[in-house]
N, C-alpha and C positions, 0 to 999 in steps of 0.2 A: 687527162685532167688531174688536178692535184689530189682529189679524194681517192681516185683509183690508184694513183702512184703510192700514196701513203698506205693504203690497204694492202697493196702488193708487197711493199716494204715490210710491213708487219707480219704478213704471212710467210715471208722468207726468213724471218728471225735473224736478220742481219745483226752481227755482233751479239748474238744471243739475246736480242731484245725484240719485244713485240709491242712496244708502246711508243713507236715513232709518231711524230706529229709535226705540223708546221709551227714555227716559233711565233710568239706574240710580237707585236711591234717593238716593245721595250727590250725583249730578249735579243732580237736581231740587231737593234741599234747598239747594243753593248759591244758588238763586234767591230763597229766602225772605228777606224784610226784616222784622225784628221791630220794628214801630212801631205807631202808632195807626190806620194805614190798613187798609182791608179791600177787596180782598185784600192779603195780606202779600207784596207784590212791587213792584218799581219799575215803575209804570205808564207811565213815559216810554219804557221799552224794551219792555214787554209790555202794551200798552194794552187788549187784549181779554181779559185773564185774569179768570176768574170766581172768586168766593170759594167755591170748591167743591173736592173732591178731584180730583187728577190721577194717572192710572196711572203706575207705574214698570214697568220690565222685570223686576222681582224678584217671585218667587213666595214664598209663606210656606213656611218649611222643614218644617213639620209638617202642612200641609194643602194638597193640590194644587188645591182649589177656591177658595183665597184668594190674592189678589195684594196687594202692598204699594202703597199710594197715599200721596200727600202732600196734606193738606188745606191750601189757601191761605187758610183763614179762621182757623186757630189754629196752624198750623205742625206740626212733628213729623212722625211717620209713623203710618200706620194700616194695618191689614189688613182688606180688604173682600172679600166674596164676589164672584167673577168675574161673577156674573149681575147685579150692581148696575151702574148707570150712573155713570161718572166721565168726566172730561174727559181729553184727550190733548194733550200737548205733544211733538211729534216733534223729534228732534235728529239732526244729521248730523255725521259725523266729517270733519275737514279732510283733504283729500287732499294 
């Protein structure tokens, strides 16, 4: 699950950082590049991005079983049941 993954990432001190987290909806949407490429992202900076949804840290305001994800195959945002598989892009705040 995402919480266990982020916890393990922080314990590993990847890139000498221990404050990894899921991005907010707006943070993840800033990576979208609307063009004819699929996935909708600059692959020079994010070469392994899949044309699939990526989880955000945001839950759905009306349903605790739904989380907001950003699909990198058409952009925008979506709400998906937390039991569905989606990708994770962890972010870390600058100290």
